[in-house]
Each structure stands twice: as structure tokens, then as C-alpha cells.
C-alpha positions in Angstrom: -8.1 -5.1 5.7 -8.5 -4.5 1.5 -7.0 -8.0 0.7 -10.4 -8.7 -1.2 -10.2 -5.3 -2.4 -7.2 -5.9 -4.4 -7.9 -9.3 -5.7 -7.4 -9.5 -9.4 -4.8 -6.9 -9.8 -1.4 -8.7 -9.5 -1.5 -10.1 -12.8 -2.9 -7.4 -14.8 0.4 -5.5 -15.6 3.7 -7.0 -17.4 6.3 -7.9 -15.1 9.2 -5.4 -14.4 12.6 -6.0 -13.4 12.4 -4.5 -9.9 15.4 -2.0 -9.5 15.0 -2.2 -5.7 16.2 -5.6 -5.8 19.2 -4.8 -8.1 20.0 -1.6 -6.0 20.0 -4.1 -2.8 22.6 -6.4 -4.0 24.9 -4.1 -5.9 24.7 -1.8 -2.4 25.7 -5.0 -0.6 28.6 -5.2 -3.2 29.6 -1.8 -2.2 29.4 -2.1 1.3 31.6 -5.0 1.4 34.3 -3.3 -0.8 33.9 -0.4 1.4 34.5 -2.3 4.2 37.7 -4.2 2.8 39.5 -1.4 1.9 37.3 1.4 0.4 36.4 2.1 -3.4 39.8 3.4 -4.4 43.5 3.3 -4.0 46.0 0.3 -4.2 44.6 -1.5 -1.2 40.9 -0.9 -2.4 38.1 -3.3 -1.6 37.8 -4.3 -5.4 41.3 -5.7 -5.2 40.0 -7.6 -2.2 36.8 -8.7 -4.1 39.1 -10.1 -6.9 41.2 -11.8 -4.5 38.3 -13.6 -2.6 37.1 -14.6 -6.4 40.0 -15.8 -7.6 40.5 -17.7 -4.1 37.5 -19.4 -4.0 36.8 -19.9 -7.8 39.8 -19.3 -9.8 40.7 -23.2 -9.9 37.4 -23.7 -11.5 37.1 -23.6 -15.5 35.4 -20.6 -17.2 32.2 -22.8 -18.1 31.9 -23.4 -14.1 32.6 -19.9 -13.3 29.7 -18.7 -16.0 27.4 -21.0 -14.2 28.5 -19.3 -11.0 27.6 -15.9 -12.5 24.3 -16.9 -13.7 23.4 -18.5 -10.2 24.3 -15.2 -8.8 21.8 -13.5 -11.2 19.1 -16.5 -10.3 19.5 -15.7 -6.8 18.9 -11.6 -7.2 15.8 -12.8 -9.8 14.7 -15.2 -6.9 14.9 -12.3 -4.3 13.0 -10.1 -6.2 10.0 -13.0 -6.4 10.3 -13.3 -2.8 10.0 -9.6 -2.1 6.8 -9.7 -4.6 5.1 -12.4 -2.3 6.0 -10.5 0.8 4.6 -7.4 -0.4 0.8 -7.9 0.8 2.1 -8.9 4.4 4.6 -6.0 4.2 1.7 -3.6 3.7 -0.3 -5.2 6.2 1.9 -4.4 8.8 2.7 -0.8 7.7 -1.3 -0.4 7.8 -1.1 -1.5 11.4 -2.5 -4.9 11.4 -0.6 -6.1 13.8 -0.1 -9.5 15.9 -2.0 -9.7 19.1 0.9 -9.2 21.3 1.1 -5.6 19.9 -2.3 -4.6 20.9 -1.4 -2.5 23.3 1.0 -0.4 21.1 -1.7 -0.5 18.5 -4.0 1.3 20.9 -1.6 3.7 22.2 -1.3 5.0 18.6 -4.9 5.0 17.5 -5.4 7.1 20.9 -2.7 9.5 19.9 -3.6 9.5 16.1 -7.0 9.9 17.2 -6.4 13.1 19.5 -4.6 14.6 16.4 -7.4 14.0 14.1 -10.1 15.5 16.7 -7.6 18.9 16.7 -7.5 18.8 12.9 -11.2 18.3 12.3 -12.5 20.8 14.8 -10.0 23.5 13.0 -11.7 22.5 9.7 -15.1 22.7 11.4 -14.4 26.5 12.8 -12.9 27.2 9.1 -16.1 25.8 7.6 -18.6 28.0 9.6 -17.1 31.3 8.3 -15.9 30.1 4.9 -17.3 33.0 3.4 -14.8 35.1 5.7 -11.6 33.6 5.3 -8.5 35.2 4.6 -6.0 33.9 1.6 -3.9 32.0 4.2 -7.0 30.5 5.7 -8.5 29.5 2.5 -5.3 27.7 1.7 -5.4 26.1 4.9 -9.2 25.0 4.7 -8.2 23.8 0.9 -5.5 21.2 2.7 -7.7 20.2 5.7 -10.6 19.5 3.3 -7.9 17.1 1.1 -6.5 15.7 4.4 -10.2 14.9 5.4 -10.5 12.2 2.6 -7.6 10.2 4.0 -9.0 9.8 7.4 -12.1 7.1 7.9 -15.1 8.8 8.7 -15.9 6.7 12.0 -13.6 6.8 14.8 -14.0 2.8 15.4 -12.3 2.6 11.6 -9.1 4.7 12.6 -5.7 2.9 12.1 -2.5 3.2 14.0 -0.7 4.8 11.0 -1.3 6.9 8.3 -1.1 4.5 5.8 -3.7 2.3 7.5 -5.6 5.5 7.7 -5.9 6.4 3.9 -6.6 2.7 2.8 -9.3 2.0 5.4 -11.0 5.2 4.1 -11.1 4.1 0.7 -12.5 0.8 2.4 -15.1 2.4 4.6 -16.5 5.2 2.5 -18.7 3.1 0.1 -20.4 1.6 3.2 -21.2 4.9 4.7 -22.2 6.4 1.3 -24.1 3.5 0.0 -24.4 0.7 2.4 -21.8 -1.3 0.1 -19.2 -3.3 2.0 -15.5 -2.5 -0.3 -14.2 -5.7 0.7 -17.5 -7.8 0.0 -18.2 -6.1 -3.3 -14.9 -5.3 -5.0 -14.5 -8.4 -6.7 -18.0 -8.3 -8.2 -17.2 -4.3 -9.3 -14.0 -5.3 -10.6 -15.9 -7.4 -13.6 -18.3 -4.7 -14.4 -16.1 -1.4 -14.8 -15.0 -0.6 -17.9 -11.3 -1.6 -19.1 -10.0 1.8 -18.7 -11.1 2.2 -15.3 -9.5 -1.3 -14.4 -6.4 -0.4 -16.0 -6.0 2.9 -14.1 -6.9 1.1 -10.6 -4.3 -1.7 -11.5 -1.7 0.9 -12.2 -2.3 2.8 -8.9 -2.1 -0.5 -7.2 1.2 -1.5 -9.1 2.8 1.8 -7.8 1.8 1.2 -4.2 3.3 -2.2 -4.2 6.5 -1.1 -5.6 6.7 1.6 -3.0 6.0 -1.1 -0.3 8.7 -2.8 -1.8 11.4 -0.3 -1.9 10.6 0.1 2.1 11.2 -3.4 2.4 14.3 -3.3 0.5 15.5 -0.4 2.3 14.9 -2.1 5.6 16.8 -5.0 4.7 19.6 -3.0 3.4 20.4 -2.3 7.2 21.9 -5.7 7.1 25.1 -4.5 5.1 25.7 -2.2 8.3 28.3 -5.3 9.1 30.6 -4.3 6.7 30.1 -0.3 6.7 28.4 2.5 9.0 26.6 4.2 6.1 24.5 1.3 5.2 22.2 2.1 8.0 22.0 5.7 7.2 20.7 4.5 3.8 18.5 2.2 5.2 17.0 4.9 7.6 16.6 7.0 4.7 15.2 4.6 2.1 12.7 3.5 4.5 11.4 7.2 5.2 11.4 7.8 1.5 9.5 4.4 0.6 6.9 4.9 3.3 6.3 8.9 2.1 5.9 7.1 -1.7 3.8 4.5 -0.5 1.5 7.1 1.4 0.9 9.1 -1.6 0.4 6.1 -3.9 -2.2 4.7 -1.4 -4.1 8.2 -1.5 -4.2 8.1 -5.3 -5.3 4.7 -5.3 -8.0 5.4 -2.7 -9.4 7.7 -4.8 -9.5 5.8 -7.7 -11.2 2.9 -5.7 -13.8 5.3 -4.1 -14.4 7.0 -7.9 -15.5 3.4 -9.3 -18.0 3.0 -6.5 -19.6 6.7 -7.0 -19.6 6.0 -10.7 -19.7 2.4 -11.3 -22.2 1.1 -8.8 -25.1 1.1 -11.0 -23.0 -1.6 -13.0 -22.9 -3.7 -10.0 -26.8 -3.4 -9.3 -27.7 -4.3 -12.8 -25.3 -7.4 -13.1 -26.7 -8.8 -9.8 -30.4 -8.2 -11.5 -31.3 -5.4 -9.2 -32.3 -1.5 -9.7 -30.3 1.2 -8.1 -32.6 3.2 -6.2 -32.7 7.3 -6.9 -33.3 8.2 -3.1 -30.0 8.3 -1.4 -31.6 6.9 1.9 -33.4 3.9 0.4 -30.0 3.1 -1.8 -28.2 3.0 1.6 -30.7 0.5 2.8 -30.5 -1.6 -0.3 -26.8 -1.4 -0.4 -26.7 -3.0 2.8 -29.0 -5.8 1.9 -26.9 -6.3 -1.3 -23.7 -6.4 0.8 -25.3 -9.3 3.2 -26.9 -10.9 0.1 -23.4 -11.2 -1.4 -21.4 -12.0 1.7 -24.1 -14.8 3.5 -26.2 -15.4 0.5 -29.1 -14.0 2.2 -32.3 -12.9 0.4 -34.3 -10.7 1.1 -37.4 -11.2 3.4 -41.1 -11.6 1.4 -43.6 -9.1 3.2 -45.8 -12.2 4.3 -42.8 -14.1 5.8 -42.5 -13.8 9.7 -39.5 -11.6 11.0 
């Protein structure tokens, strides 16, 4: 899980009013109005809403009614902050980190997705073997498969039961396979040495991912308004589908930026820790594993004269 990988991003951007929260509550009002007489006509739900307000609060003073209106706004704002607090947990569920009792379902989904991945990988290899002879359509297919491979973890053991989980797991695992650096362990240190411009790009990409995860969450909750009208369920289904697709796209952009940071700035991590980045790729991989172990467990390299 990329929890540590995302440390430090949350407070980097200015707070914004979450339009998803406003849409959720506005949609709730519209659903209530629809279910109590419709949106127009002599017996519309707006009249029912006005009557309900007068019945409950009409006897109160103007100041008291203003206080109630302010409390309503505070509820909307509070729900927005609650959704922000729930975002990491919701993202974890969308990735495929589920409770132990869901392990059989997770295993089935990983297996099904794995067969699809192997099938597409086989097709990519077949096209790659005769790359110089590809037709125009096959070149387009090869390019699409090449881009797709960046969204799948290199090792089958890292695969997740969802597409979103695979994209983020690929971003987490590729620095380990390329450089021996565990992204979860190394990222908090990397974050302190990468340039401010790169940090801003990564933070903005993470903010987009979080916003789309919250859109999925609010869309799911929108289904609660089905008690008032049928179309709330349809809107919830469409919203969750759109939110997930947007989150998938944002996660790919975010993952590419994280991998780029390791590609470009890992030398700064070595330098900040008083080490030299090896020029030989194989030696760098071993040094990266040693550096990860050092950061994770405080283990120091064994001197040549020390016993194994």
C-alpha cells in the first residue's frame, strides 16, 4: 500500500470547496422535492418543502432561522471534511486491500485479471518480435499495449484485484525492480530532496486522484436518496462509474510522476544520505537493496572482516 508514499502531500495545496459535497446535498434536496410532488406545478415539491419549513421553523424568530441556516451550511462543510478524512481508506478499498474475510473473492479476481494480463502480455510479445513488419493497425495496437504495460506490476505476486490497485502497485514496485529501492520506505526521504517544481507536480496529481476518489464516494452515498426517488440510484451508478474511471486516469498520471522522480532524483537521495550512486546498473540494484534495508531497519553494511 502506498500510504507512506503519499506522506506529506495532503497539506501542500490550498483548501478548496468540494463541489462533490455540494452536489450531494443539493441532489438530496432535489430528490426530496421530486418525491413530494415534482419540480413544478401547483402541487410541486417546492411548496411541500416550504410548508415543511414553516411547520418546523416558521414560529421561530428570524435570528433563530438564520442560525439554523448556518448550521445547515456547517453540516455541508463538516461532511466535506469527513469525506477528506475517509479518502485514504476509500482509496485503499478501491485498490483491493480488503478484510481477511474477503480473501477468497480477492484471490478469484486476481486470478481472473491475471489471465487477462498474461493474454495481453503474450500479444505484446508477439507484436514485439516482428516489430519491423507491423501494419499500421498493429503498430497502433503495439503502442497501446506498450502504454498498458506501465499500468501493470512487473511481478505476478504484486498484482491486485482491481485496475486501480494494479496501477498504483506498479508505481510502487517498479523502483524496487529497477533500482532495488522500495518506494514505500524511500519516498519520505525522496520527498525532501526532489526539487520544489517536481513536488508541486506530484502534489497536484495526488490532489486530482483524491478528488476523484471522493467523487466516487459521494456518488455511492448518493444512492441513499433512492428512498425519495428512483433516479437517485441511476445517478449513483453513473457517478461511481465516472468517478472510478477518472480516479484510474489520475492514478496513472500520479504513478508516472512518482516513477519519474525515482528515475531522475534518486541520486539526490544517495547524496543526502552520504552515499555514492553506482554507475553500474547491477551494482546499483544491490546498493539500492542495501539502502532500503538501512532505512527500514537501520542495518549498516557489514565490514569485510566481520563474520557473516
